C-alpha positions in Angstrom: 4.7 31.0 3.1 1.9 33.7 3.6 -1.6 32.4 2.4 -0.9 34.3 -0.6 1.8 31.9 -1.5 0.0 28.9 -1.4 -1.1 27.0 -4.3 -4.5 26.7 -4.5 -5.4 23.0 -3.8 -6.7 21.8 -6.8 -3.7 22.5 -7.8 -2.1 19.6 -4.8 -4.5 17.6 -5.7 -4.3 16.9 -9.8 -1.2 17.2 -9.3 -1.6 14.2 -6.4 -3.7 12.6 -9.0 -1.3 12.7 -11.9 1.4 10.8 -9.6 -0.9 8.1 -8.4 -2.3 8.3 -12.6 2.1 7.8 -13.4 2.9 5.2 -10.0 -0.3 2.9 -11.7 0.8 2.2 -14.8 4.6 2.1 -13.9 2.9 -0.6 -12.3 1.0 -2.5 -14.5 3.4 -2.1 -17.6 5.7 -3.8 -14.9 2.7 -6.6 -13.8 0.8 -7.5 -16.9 -2.6 -9.4 -15.6 -2.1 -13.0 -16.4 -2.9 -14.0 -19.9 -1.4 -17.5 -19.1 -2.0 -20.1 -16.2 -3.7 -20.8 -13.4 -3.9 -17.1 -12.7 -5.9 -16.4 -16.1 -8.9 -18.4 -15.0 -11.9 -16.8 -16.2 -13.9 -15.2 -13.3 -16.6 -17.3 -13.0 -14.0 -20.5 -12.7 -12.6 -18.8 -9.8 -11.8 -17.2 -6.4 -10.4 -13.3 -7.1 -7.2 -12.0 -6.3 -6.5 -9.0 -4.4 -3.2 -8.3 -6.1 -5.4 -7.7 -9.0 -7.8 -5.8 -7.7 -5.1 -3.3 -6.6 -3.1 -3.8 -9.8 -5.6 -1.4 -11.2 -6.0 -5.1 -14.2 -9.4 -5.7 -12.0 -12.6 -4.1 -10.2 -13.4 -5.7 -6.9 -16.4 -8.4 -7.7 -18.9 -8.8 -5.0 -17.6 -11.6 -3.1 -14.5 -10.6 -2.7 -16.8 -7.3 -0.9 -17.9 -9.7 0.7 -14.8 -11.9 2.1 -13.3 -8.2 3.1 -15.4 -7.2 5.0 -15.9 -9.9 6.6 -12.0 -10.1 7.7 -13.3 -6.3 8.9 -16.1 -7.9 11.1 -14.0 -11.1 12.1 -12.7 -11.0 16.4 -9.2 -10.7 17.0 -6.8 -13.3 17.4 -6.4 -14.1 20.8 -1.7 -14.1 21.7 -2.4 -18.2 22.3 -4.7 -18.8 18.7 -1.5 -16.7 16.8 1.5 -19.0 18.4 -0.6 -22.0 17.9 -1.0 -21.8 13.8 2.8 -20.5 14.4 3.7 -24.0 16.5 1.8 -25.6 13.4 2.6 -24.2 10.3 6.2 -24.5 8.3 7.2 -21.0 7.7 9.5 -21.7 4.3 10.3 -24.6 4.2 7.3 -26.8 5.5 9.3 -28.7 7.9 6.4 -28.5 11.5 9.6 -29.8 13.6 11.8 -25.7 12.6 8.1 -23.7 13.4 9.0 -19.5 12.3 
């Protein structure tokens, strides 16, 4: 493809944004915001869930952004610590005698 055949970059950016908007709308239809139950408790009384932010139902609040920044700055876990946590966890069946 020659340079004269290449579409302008703005067309590609617009196409990607349109596709992204369509996918977000489809996801939002499949996963509507919670209107009842524990997920619907007012923002001042619960910790914001990242799923609600990623699905576009909520804007990230300061507490969530601070938590994500702290996770970014945290040192990685050692192999020993990961093994300890794996052995301590009961896994899907909640049985610590059969770690997963």
